[in-house]
mmCIF file of the N, C-alpha and C atoms, coordinates in Angstrom:
data_MODEL
# 
_entry.id   MODEL 
# 
loop_
_atom_site.group_PDB 
_atom_site.id 
_atom_site.type_symbol 
_atom_site.label_atom_id 
_atom_site.label_alt_id 
_atom_site.label_comp_id 
_atom_site.label_asym_id 
_atom_site.label_entity_id 
_atom_site.label_seq_id 
_atom_site.pdbx_PDB_ins_code 
_atom_site.Cartn_x 
_atom_site.Cartn_y 
_atom_site.Cartn_z 
_atom_site.occupancy 
_atom_site.B_iso_or_equiv 
_atom_site.pdbx_formal_charge 
_atom_site.auth_seq_id 
_atom_site.auth_comp_id 
_atom_site.auth_asym_id 
_atom_site.auth_atom_id 
_atom_site.pdbx_PDB_model_num 
ATOM 1   N N  . UNK A 1 1  ? -20.367 25.241 5.926  1.00 0.00 ? 1  UNK A N  1 
ATOM 2   C CA . UNK A 1 1  ? -21.426 24.648 6.027  1.00 0.00 ? 1  UNK A CA 1 
ATOM 3   C C  . UNK A 1 1  ? -22.944 24.292 5.941  1.00 0.00 ? 1  UNK A C  1 
ATOM 4   N N  . UNK A 1 2  ? -23.014 25.099 7.091  1.00 0.00 ? 2  UNK A N  1 
ATOM 5   C CA . UNK A 1 2  ? -24.172 25.919 7.821  1.00 0.00 ? 2  UNK A CA 1 
ATOM 6   C C  . UNK A 1 2  ? -24.939 26.538 6.247  1.00 0.00 ? 2  UNK A C  1 
ATOM 7   N N  . UNK A 1 3  ? -24.460 27.452 5.798  1.00 0.00 ? 3  UNK A N  1 
ATOM 8   C CA . UNK A 1 3  ? -25.107 27.739 4.813  1.00 0.00 ? 3  UNK A CA 1 
ATOM 9   C C  . UNK A 1 3  ? -25.583 27.054 3.547  1.00 0.00 ? 3  UNK A C  1 
ATOM 10  N N  . UNK A 1 4  ? -24.496 26.452 3.192  1.00 0.00 ? 4  UNK A N  1 
ATOM 11  C CA . UNK A 1 4  ? -24.909 25.005 2.437  1.00 0.00 ? 4  UNK A CA 1 
ATOM 12  C C  . UNK A 1 4  ? -26.567 24.192 3.372  1.00 0.00 ? 4  UNK A C  1 
ATOM 13  N N  . UNK A 1 5  ? -26.491 23.751 4.284  1.00 0.00 ? 5  UNK A N  1 
ATOM 14  C CA . UNK A 1 5  ? -26.988 23.516 4.896  1.00 0.00 ? 5  UNK A CA 1 
ATOM 15  C C  . UNK A 1 5  ? -28.973 23.948 5.026  1.00 0.00 ? 5  UNK A C  1 
ATOM 16  N N  . UNK A 1 6  ? -28.419 25.312 5.522  1.00 0.00 ? 6  UNK A N  1 
ATOM 17  C CA . UNK A 1 6  ? -29.238 25.867 4.986  1.00 0.00 ? 6  UNK A CA 1 
ATOM 18  C C  . UNK A 1 6  ? -30.306 25.970 3.618  1.00 0.00 ? 6  UNK A C  1 
ATOM 19  N N  . UNK A 1 7  ? -29.067 25.789 2.531  1.00 0.00 ? 7  UNK A N  1 
ATOM 20  C CA . UNK A 1 7  ? -29.252 26.356 1.756  1.00 0.00 ? 7  UNK A CA 1 
ATOM 21  C C  . UNK A 1 7  ? -30.654 25.289 0.789  1.00 0.00 ? 7  UNK A C  1 
ATOM 22  N N  . UNK A 1 8  ? -29.709 23.759 1.370  1.00 0.00 ? 8  UNK A N  1 
ATOM 23  C CA . UNK A 1 8  ? -30.477 22.811 1.104  1.00 0.00 ? 8  UNK A CA 1 
ATOM 24  C C  . UNK A 1 8  ? -31.907 22.683 1.830  1.00 0.00 ? 8  UNK A C  1 
ATOM 25  N N  . UNK A 1 9  ? -31.965 22.794 2.881  1.00 0.00 ? 9  UNK A N  1 
ATOM 26  C CA . UNK A 1 9  ? -32.869 23.127 3.747  1.00 0.00 ? 9  UNK A CA 1 
ATOM 27  C C  . UNK A 1 9  ? -34.228 23.614 2.906  1.00 0.00 ? 9  UNK A C  1 
ATOM 28  N N  . UNK A 1 10 ? -33.615 25.223 2.505  1.00 0.00 ? 10 UNK A N  1 
ATOM 29  C CA . UNK A 1 10 ? -34.780 25.766 1.636  1.00 0.00 ? 10 UNK A CA 1 
ATOM 30  C C  . UNK A 1 10 ? -35.042 25.363 0.405  1.00 0.00 ? 10 UNK A C  1 
ATOM 31  N N  . UNK A 1 11 ? -34.550 24.794 -0.386 1.00 0.00 ? 11 UNK A N  1 
ATOM 32  C CA . UNK A 1 11 ? -34.787 23.931 -1.543 1.00 0.00 ? 11 UNK A CA 1 
ATOM 33  C C  . UNK A 1 11 ? -35.483 22.823 -1.072 1.00 0.00 ? 11 UNK A C  1 
ATOM 34  N N  . UNK A 1 12 ? -35.132 21.796 -0.312 1.00 0.00 ? 12 UNK A N  1 
ATOM 35  C CA . UNK A 1 12 ? -36.110 21.093 -0.088 1.00 0.00 ? 12 UNK A CA 1 
ATOM 36  C C  . UNK A 1 12 ? -37.969 21.295 0.856  1.00 0.00 ? 12 UNK A C  1 
ATOM 37  N N  . UNK A 1 13 ? -37.733 22.359 1.099  1.00 0.00 ? 13 UNK A N  1 
ATOM 38  C CA . UNK A 1 13 ? -39.041 22.828 1.666  1.00 0.00 ? 13 UNK A CA 1 
ATOM 39  C C  . UNK A 1 13 ? -39.100 22.244 3.422  1.00 0.00 ? 13 UNK A C  1 
ATOM 40  N N  . UNK A 1 14 ? -37.866 22.397 3.762  1.00 0.00 ? 14 UNK A N  1 
ATOM 41  C CA . UNK A 1 14 ? -37.676 21.334 5.347  1.00 0.00 ? 14 UNK A CA 1 
ATOM 42  C C  . UNK A 1 14 ? -37.193 22.489 5.857  1.00 0.00 ? 14 UNK A C  1 
ATOM 43  N N  . UNK A 1 15 ? -37.480 21.985 7.503  1.00 0.00 ? 15 UNK A N  1 
ATOM 44  C CA . UNK A 1 15 ? -36.854 23.293 8.501  1.00 0.00 ? 15 UNK A CA 1 
ATOM 45  C C  . UNK A 1 15 ? -35.312 22.649 8.581  1.00 0.00 ? 15 UNK A C  1 
ATOM 46  N N  . UNK A 1 16 ? -34.390 23.708 8.853  1.00 0.00 ? 16 UNK A N  1 
ATOM 47  C CA . UNK A 1 16 ? -33.290 23.137 9.209  1.00 0.00 ? 16 UNK A CA 1 
ATOM 48  C C  . UNK A 1 16 ? -32.856 22.055 10.025 1.00 0.00 ? 16 UNK A C  1 
ATOM 49  N N  . UNK A 1 17 ? -33.342 21.875 11.172 1.00 0.00 ? 17 UNK A N  1 
ATOM 50  C CA . UNK A 1 17 ? -33.446 20.903 12.167 1.00 0.00 ? 17 UNK A CA 1 
ATOM 51  C C  . UNK A 1 17 ? -33.545 19.781 11.461 1.00 0.00 ? 17 UNK A C  1 
ATOM 52  N N  . UNK A 1 18 ? -34.565 19.467 10.554 1.00 0.00 ? 18 UNK A N  1 
ATOM 53  C CA . UNK A 1 18 ? -34.799 18.105 9.934  1.00 0.00 ? 18 UNK A CA 1 
ATOM 54  C C  . UNK A 1 18 ? -33.746 17.537 9.283  1.00 0.00 ? 18 UNK A C  1 
ATOM 55  N N  . UNK A 1 19 ? -33.053 18.507 8.513  1.00 0.00 ? 19 UNK A N  1 
ATOM 56  C CA . UNK A 1 19 ? -32.003 18.379 7.365  1.00 0.00 ? 19 UNK A CA 1 
ATOM 57  C C  . UNK A 1 19 ? -30.967 18.070 8.368  1.00 0.00 ? 19 UNK A C  1 
ATOM 58  N N  . UNK A 1 20 ? -30.395 18.735 9.525  1.00 0.00 ? 20 UNK A N  1 
ATOM 59  C CA . UNK A 1 20 ? -29.362 18.205 10.334 1.00 0.00 ? 20 UNK A CA 1 
ATOM 60  C C  . UNK A 1 20 ? -29.533 16.823 10.926 1.00 0.00 ? 20 UNK A C  1 
ATOM 61  N N  . UNK A 1 21 ? -30.876 16.558 12.126 1.00 0.00 ? 21 UNK A N  1 
ATOM 62  C CA . UNK A 1 21 ? -31.208 15.482 11.928 1.00 0.00 ? 21 UNK A CA 1 
ATOM 63  C C  . UNK A 1 21 ? -31.504 14.302 11.043 1.00 0.00 ? 21 UNK A C  1 
ATOM 64  N N  . UNK A 1 22 ? -31.490 14.261 9.793  1.00 0.00 ? 22 UNK A N  1 
ATOM 65  C CA . UNK A 1 22 ? -31.454 13.021 8.893  1.00 0.00 ? 22 UNK A CA 1 
ATOM 66  C C  . UNK A 1 22 ? -29.961 13.289 8.538  1.00 0.00 ? 22 UNK A C  1 
ATOM 67  N N  . UNK A 1 23 ? -28.957 14.012 8.105  1.00 0.00 ? 23 UNK A N  1 
ATOM 68  C CA . UNK A 1 23 ? -27.445 13.571 8.165  1.00 0.00 ? 23 UNK A CA 1 
ATOM 69  C C  . UNK A 1 23 ? -26.677 13.121 9.732  1.00 0.00 ? 23 UNK A C  1 
ATOM 70  N N  . UNK A 1 24 ? -27.409 13.383 10.730 1.00 0.00 ? 24 UNK A N  1 
ATOM 71  C CA . UNK A 1 24 ? -27.034 12.638 11.877 1.00 0.00 ? 24 UNK A CA 1 
ATOM 72  C C  . UNK A 1 24 ? -27.242 11.321 11.990 1.00 0.00 ? 24 UNK A C  1 
ATOM 73  N N  . UNK A 1 25 ? -28.481 11.029 11.543 1.00 0.00 ? 25 UNK A N  1 
ATOM 74  C CA . UNK A 1 25 ? -29.264 9.553  11.418 1.00 0.00 ? 25 UNK A CA 1 
ATOM 75  C C  . UNK A 1 25 ? -28.429 8.897  10.407 1.00 0.00 ? 25 UNK A C  1 
ATOM 76  N N  . UNK A 1 26 ? -27.450 9.640  9.599  1.00 0.00 ? 26 UNK A N  1 
ATOM 77  C CA . UNK A 1 26 ? -26.983 8.665  8.625  1.00 0.00 ? 26 UNK A CA 1 
ATOM 78  C C  . UNK A 1 26 ? -25.839 8.111  8.941  1.00 0.00 ? 26 UNK A C  1 
ATOM 79  N N  . UNK A 1 27 ? -24.914 9.188  9.632  1.00 0.00 ? 27 UNK A N  1 
ATOM 80  C CA . UNK A 1 27 ? -24.119 9.142  10.387 1.00 0.00 ? 27 UNK A CA 1 
ATOM 81  C C  . UNK A 1 27 ? -23.773 7.998  11.385 1.00 0.00 ? 27 UNK A C  1 
ATOM 82  N N  . UNK A 1 28 ? -24.765 8.116  12.445 1.00 0.00 ? 28 UNK A N  1 
ATOM 83  C CA . UNK A 1 28 ? -24.854 7.323  13.037 1.00 0.00 ? 28 UNK A CA 1 
ATOM 84  C C  . UNK A 1 28 ? -25.155 6.216  13.003 1.00 0.00 ? 28 UNK A C  1 
ATOM 85  N N  . UNK A 1 29 ? -25.973 5.894  12.167 1.00 0.00 ? 29 UNK A N  1 
ATOM 86  C CA . UNK A 1 29 ? -26.390 4.660  11.672 1.00 0.00 ? 29 UNK A CA 1 
ATOM 87  C C  . UNK A 1 29 ? -25.329 3.779  10.389 1.00 0.00 ? 29 UNK A C  1 
ATOM 88  N N  . UNK A 1 30 ? -24.337 4.266  9.886  1.00 0.00 ? 30 UNK A N  1 
ATOM 89  C CA . UNK A 1 30 ? -23.465 3.890  9.511  1.00 0.00 ? 30 UNK A CA 1 
ATOM 90  C C  . UNK A 1 30 ? -22.975 2.483  10.239 1.00 0.00 ? 30 UNK A C  1 
ATOM 91  N N  . UNK A 1 31 ? -22.912 1.706  9.759  1.00 0.00 ? 31 UNK A N  1 
ATOM 92  C CA . UNK A 1 31 ? -21.939 0.632  10.394 1.00 0.00 ? 31 UNK A CA 1 
ATOM 93  C C  . UNK A 1 31 ? -21.213 0.038  9.140  1.00 0.00 ? 31 UNK A C  1 
ATOM 94  N N  . UNK A 1 32 ? -20.846 0.655  8.257  1.00 0.00 ? 32 UNK A N  1 
ATOM 95  C CA . UNK A 1 32 ? -19.580 -0.113 6.946  1.00 0.00 ? 32 UNK A CA 1 
ATOM 96  C C  . UNK A 1 32 ? -18.449 0.103  7.884  1.00 0.00 ? 32 UNK A C  1 
ATOM 97  N N  . UNK A 1 33 ? -17.375 -1.206 7.536  1.00 0.00 ? 33 UNK A N  1 
ATOM 98  C CA . UNK A 1 33 ? -16.166 -1.187 7.753  1.00 0.00 ? 33 UNK A CA 1 
ATOM 99  C C  . UNK A 1 33 ? -15.289 0.192  7.679  1.00 0.00 ? 33 UNK A C  1 
ATOM 100 N N  . UNK A 1 34 ? -14.640 0.404  8.855  1.00 0.00 ? 34 UNK A N  1 
ATOM 101 C CA . UNK A 1 34 ? -13.808 1.555  8.952  1.00 0.00 ? 34 UNK A CA 1 
ATOM 102 C C  . UNK A 1 34 ? -12.687 1.143  9.143  1.00 0.00 ? 34 UNK A C  1 
ATOM 103 N N  . UNK A 1 35 ? -11.762 1.235  8.007  1.00 0.00 ? 35 UNK A N  1 
ATOM 104 C CA . UNK A 1 35 ? -10.243 1.420  8.126  1.00 0.00 ? 35 UNK A CA 1 
ATOM 105 C C  . UNK A 1 35 ? -9.300  2.329  8.817  1.00 0.00 ? 35 UNK A C  1 
ATOM 106 N N  . UNK A 1 36 ? -8.630  2.153  9.647  1.00 0.00 ? 36 UNK A N  1 
ATOM 107 C CA . UNK A 1 36 ? -7.994  3.614  9.936  1.00 0.00 ? 36 UNK A CA 1 
ATOM 108 C C  . UNK A 1 36 ? -7.074  3.857  8.885  1.00 0.00 ? 36 UNK A C  1 
ATOM 109 N N  . UNK A 1 37 ? -6.680  4.950  8.741  1.00 0.00 ? 37 UNK A N  1 
ATOM 110 C CA . UNK A 1 37 ? -6.051  5.865  7.663  1.00 0.00 ? 37 UNK A CA 1 
ATOM 111 C C  . UNK A 1 37 ? -4.702  5.807  8.253  1.00 0.00 ? 37 UNK A C  1 
ATOM 112 N N  . UNK A 1 38 ? -3.518  5.083  7.539  1.00 0.00 ? 38 UNK A N  1 
ATOM 113 C CA . UNK A 1 38 ? -2.381  4.879  7.786  1.00 0.00 ? 38 UNK A CA 1 
ATOM 114 C C  . UNK A 1 38 ? -1.664  5.725  6.780  1.00 0.00 ? 38 UNK A C  1 
ATOM 115 N N  . UNK A 1 39 ? -0.487  6.289  7.532  1.00 0.00 ? 39 UNK A N  1 
ATOM 116 C CA . UNK A 1 39 ? 0.368   7.557  7.068  1.00 0.00 ? 39 UNK A CA 1 
ATOM 117 C C  . UNK A 1 39 ? 1.358   6.737  5.777  1.00 0.00 ? 39 UNK A C  1 
ATOM 118 N N  . UNK A 1 40 ? 1.747   7.136  5.154  1.00 0.00 ? 40 UNK A N  1 
ATOM 119 C CA . UNK A 1 40 ? 2.602   6.534  4.273  1.00 0.00 ? 40 UNK A CA 1 
ATOM 120 C C  . UNK A 1 40 ? 3.878   6.397  4.797  1.00 0.00 ? 40 UNK A C  1 
ATOM 121 N N  . UNK A 1 41 ? 4.738   5.397  4.591  1.00 0.00 ? 41 UNK A N  1 
ATOM 122 C CA . UNK A 1 41 ? 6.206   5.548  4.985  1.00 0.00 ? 41 UNK A CA 1 
ATOM 123 C C  . UNK A 1 41 ? 7.325   6.885  4.326  1.00 0.00 ? 41 UNK A C  1 
ATOM 124 N N  . UNK A 1 42 ? 7.595   7.289  5.340  1.00 0.00 ? 42 UNK A N  1 
ATOM 125 C CA . UNK A 1 42 ? 8.493   8.744  4.502  1.00 0.00 ? 42 UNK A CA 1 
ATOM 126 C C  . UNK A 1 42 ? 9.696   8.379  5.133  1.00 0.00 ? 42 UNK A C  1 
ATOM 127 N N  . UNK A 1 43 ? 10.227  7.525  5.706  1.00 0.00 ? 43 UNK A N  1 
ATOM 128 C CA . UNK A 1 43 ? 11.503  7.546  6.248  1.00 0.00 ? 43 UNK A CA 1 
ATOM 129 C C  . UNK A 1 43 ? 12.251  7.738  5.812  1.00 0.00 ? 43 UNK A C  1 
ATOM 130 N N  . UNK A 1 44 ? 13.650  8.339  5.862  1.00 0.00 ? 44 UNK A N  1 
ATOM 131 C CA . UNK A 1 44 ? 14.665  8.646  5.397  1.00 0.00 ? 44 UNK A CA 1 
ATOM 132 C C  . UNK A 1 44 ? 15.986  7.895  6.169  1.00 0.00 ? 44 UNK A C  1 
ATOM 133 N N  . UNK A 1 45 ? 16.752  6.972  5.129  1.00 0.00 ? 45 UNK A N  1 
ATOM 134 C CA . UNK A 1 45 ? 17.752  6.232  5.154  1.00 0.00 ? 45 UNK A CA 1 
ATOM 135 C C  . UNK A 1 45 ? 17.384  5.001  5.662  1.00 0.00 ? 45 UNK A C  1 
ATOM 136 N N  . UNK A 1 46 ? 18.494  3.816  5.711  1.00 0.00 ? 46 UNK A N  1 
ATOM 137 C CA . UNK A 1 46 ? 18.253  2.900  5.630  1.00 0.00 ? 46 UNK A CA 1 
ATOM 138 C C  . UNK A 1 46 ? 17.234  2.280  7.391  1.00 0.00 ? 46 UNK A C  1 
ATOM 139 N N  . UNK A 1 47 ? 16.484  0.935  7.039  1.00 0.00 ? 47 UNK A N  1 
ATOM 140 C CA . UNK A 1 47 ? 15.865  0.764  8.162  1.00 0.00 ? 47 UNK A CA 1 
ATOM 141 C C  . UNK A 1 47 ? 16.885  0.482  8.905  1.00 0.00 ? 47 UNK A C  1 
ATOM 142 N N  . UNK A 1 48 ? 16.418  0.849  10.399 1.00 0.00 ? 48 UNK A N  1 
ATOM 143 C CA . UNK A 1 48 ? 17.211  0.268  11.466 1.00 0.00 ? 48 UNK A CA 1 
ATOM 144 C C  . UNK A 1 48 ? 19.063  0.942  11.404 1.00 0.00 ? 48 UNK A C  1 
ATOM 145 N N  . UNK A 1 49 ? 19.106  1.478  10.223 1.00 0.00 ? 49 UNK A N  1 
ATOM 146 C CA . UNK A 1 49 ? 20.408  1.848  9.673  1.00 0.00 ? 49 UNK A CA 1 
ATOM 147 C C  . UNK A 1 49 ? 20.836  3.093  11.024 1.00 0.00 ? 49 UNK A C  1 
ATOM 148 N N  . UNK A 1 50 ? 21.869  4.135  10.315 1.00 0.00 ? 50 UNK A N  1 
ATOM 149 C CA . UNK A 1 50 ? 22.260  5.372  11.071 1.00 0.00 ? 50 UNK A CA 1 
ATOM 150 C C  . UNK A 1 50 ? 21.298  6.197  10.299 1.00 0.00 ? 50 UNK A C  1 
ATOM 151 N N  . UNK A 1 51 ? 21.414  7.393  11.500 1.00 0.00 ? 51 UNK A N  1 
ATOM 152 C CA . UNK A 1 51 ? 20.092  8.400  10.971 1.00 0.00 ? 51 UNK A CA 1 
ATOM 153 C C  . UNK A 1 51 ? 20.948  9.218  9.937  1.00 0.00 ? 51 UNK A C  1 
ATOM 154 N N  . UNK A 1 52 ? 21.067  9.709  8.335  1.00 0.00 ? 52 UNK A N  1 
ATOM 155 C CA . UNK A 1 52 ? 21.390  10.417 7.837  1.00 0.00 ? 52 UNK A CA 1 
ATOM 156 C C  . UNK A 1 52 ? 21.555  12.263 8.198  1.00 0.00 ? 52 UNK A C  1 
ATOM 157 N N  . UNK A 1 53 ? 20.693  12.328 9.145  1.00 0.00 ? 53 UNK A N  1 
ATOM 158 C CA . UNK A 1 53 ? 20.289  13.800 9.473  1.00 0.00 ? 53 UNK A CA 1 
ATOM 159 C C  . UNK A 1 53 ? 21.380  13.618 10.917 1.00 0.00 ? 53 UNK A C  1 
ATOM 160 N N  . UNK A 1 54 ? 21.549  12.848 11.391 1.00 0.00 ? 54 UNK A N  1 
ATOM 161 C CA . UNK A 1 54 ? 22.345  13.037 12.541 1.00 0.00 ? 54 UNK A CA 1 
ATOM 162 C C  . UNK A 1 54 ? 23.455  13.886 12.523 1.00 0.00 ? 54 UNK A C  1 
ATOM 163 N N  . UNK A 1 55 ? 23.867  13.991 11.361 1.00 0.00 ? 55 UNK A N  1 
ATOM 164 C CA . UNK A 1 55 ? 25.880  15.077 11.161 1.00 0.00 ? 55 UNK A CA 1 
ATOM 165 C C  . UNK A 1 55 ? 25.664  15.817 11.506 1.00 0.00 ? 55 UNK A C  1 
ATOM 166 N N  . UNK A 1 56 ? 24.264  16.530 10.948 1.00 0.00 ? 56 UNK A N  1 
ATOM 167 C CA . UNK A 1 56 ? 24.031  18.014 11.126 1.00 0.00 ? 56 UNK A CA 1 
ATOM 168 C C  . UNK A 1 56 ? 23.360  18.424 11.960 1.00 0.00 ? 56 UNK A C  1 
ATOM 169 N N  . UNK A 1 57 ? 24.079  19.896 12.166 1.00 0.00 ? 57 UNK A N  1 
ATOM 170 C CA . UNK A 1 57 ? 23.329  20.871 13.518 1.00 0.00 ? 57 UNK A CA 1 
ATOM 171 C C  . UNK A 1 57 ? 22.165  21.263 13.097 1.00 0.00 ? 57 UNK A C  1 
ATOM 172 N N  . UNK A 1 58 ? 21.379  21.984 14.133 1.00 0.00 ? 58 UNK A N  1 
ATOM 173 C CA . UNK A 1 58 ? 20.051  22.241 13.591 1.00 0.00 ? 58 UNK A CA 1 
ATOM 174 C C  . UNK A 1 58 ? 19.959  23.879 12.798 1.00 0.00 ? 58 UNK A C  1 
ATOM 175 N N  . UNK A 1 59 ? 20.937  24.413 13.205 1.00 0.00 ? 59 UNK A N  1 
ATOM 176 C CA . UNK A 1 59 ? 21.656  25.326 11.887 1.00 0.00 ? 59 UNK A CA 1 
ATOM 177 C C  . UNK A 1 59 ? 21.802  25.268 10.626 1.00 0.00 ? 59 UNK A C  1 
ATOM 178 N N  . UNK A 1 60 ? 22.459  23.750 10.349 1.00 0.00 ? 60 UNK A N  1 
ATOM 179 C CA . UNK A 1 60 ? 22.677  23.110 9.502  1.00 0.00 ? 60 UNK A CA 1 
ATOM 180 C C  . UNK A 1 60 ? 21.498  23.011 8.658  1.00 0.00 ? 60 UNK A C  1 
ATOM 181 N N  . UNK A 1 61 ? 20.911  21.978 9.449  1.00 0.00 ? 61 UNK A N  1 
ATOM 182 C CA . UNK A 1 61 ? 19.290  21.703 8.675  1.00 0.00 ? 61 UNK A CA 1 
ATOM 183 C C  . UNK A 1 61 ? 18.818  22.926 8.120  1.00 0.00 ? 61 UNK A C  1 
ATOM 184 N N  . UNK A 1 62 ? 18.406  23.803 9.104  1.00 0.00 ? 62 UNK A N  1 
ATOM 185 C CA . UNK A 1 62 ? 17.485  24.847 8.712  1.00 0.00 ? 62 UNK A CA 1 
ATOM 186 C C  . UNK A 1 62 ? 18.168  25.755 7.808  1.00 0.00 ? 62 UNK A C  1 
ATOM 187 N N  . UNK A 1 63 ? 19.635  25.888 7.279  1.00 0.00 ? 63 UNK A N  1 
ATOM 188 C CA . UNK A 1 63 ? 20.224  25.951 6.134  1.00 0.00 ? 63 UNK A CA 1 
ATOM 189 C C  . UNK A 1 63 ? 19.464  25.547 5.177  1.00 0.00 ? 63 UNK A C  1 
ATOM 190 N N  . UNK A 1 64 ? 19.601  23.902 5.149  1.00 0.00 ? 64 UNK A N  1 
ATOM 191 C CA . UNK A 1 64 ? 19.407  22.943 3.937  1.00 0.00 ? 64 UNK A CA 1 
ATOM 192 C C  . UNK A 1 64 ? 17.728  23.087 3.704  1.00 0.00 ? 64 UNK A C  1 
ATOM 193 N N  . UNK A 1 65 ? 17.072  23.372 4.295  1.00 0.00 ? 65 UNK A N  1 
ATOM 194 C CA . UNK A 1 65 ? 15.437  23.266 4.247  1.00 0.00 ? 65 UNK A CA 1 
ATOM 195 C C  . UNK A 1 65 ? 15.234  24.607 3.799  1.00 0.00 ? 65 UNK A C  1 
ATOM 196 N N  . UNK A 1 66 ? 15.836  25.640 3.880  1.00 0.00 ? 66 UNK A N  1 
ATOM 197 C CA . UNK A 1 66 ? 15.253  27.213 3.325  1.00 0.00 ? 66 UNK A CA 1 
ATOM 198 C C  . UNK A 1 66 ? 16.567  27.822 2.383  1.00 0.00 ? 66 UNK A C  1 
ATOM 199 N N  . UNK A 1 67 ? 17.527  26.581 2.048  1.00 0.00 ? 67 UNK A N  1 
ATOM 200 C CA . UNK A 1 67 ? 18.278  26.875 0.958  1.00 0.00 ? 67 UNK A CA 1 
ATOM 201 C C  . UNK A 1 67 ? 18.866  27.851 1.253  1.00 0.00 ? 67 UNK A C  1 
ATOM 202 N N  . UNK A 1 68 ? 19.415  28.011 2.482  1.00 0.00 ? 68 UNK A N  1 
ATOM 203 C CA . UNK A 1 68 ? 20.478  29.206 2.225  1.00 0.00 ? 68 UNK A CA 1 
ATOM 204 C C  . UNK A 1 68 ? 21.810  28.834 2.048  1.00 0.00 ? 68 UNK A C  1 
ATOM 205 N N  . UNK A 1 69 ? 22.539  29.609 1.720  1.00 0.00 ? 69 UNK A N  1 
ATOM 206 C CA . UNK A 1 69 ? 23.978  29.118 0.816  1.00 0.00 ? 69 UNK A CA 1 
ATOM 207 C C  . UNK A 1 69 ? 25.128  28.940 2.722  1.00 0.00 ? 69 UNK A C  1 
# 
């Protein structure tokens, strides 16, 4: 990122410090609405139901994950 900022400063004929200050001003002045990122629901099994992975031991789960016979 620093290399890109240096290149931008060179192309625009400005010092790197001015480019960095401009970028910080833009970020700090952004007052737009920010929605928090929400992870998609990747639940396994029925909501509130029994955990379908509960019957497996750690060794069995490892075997399933890594495709071991």
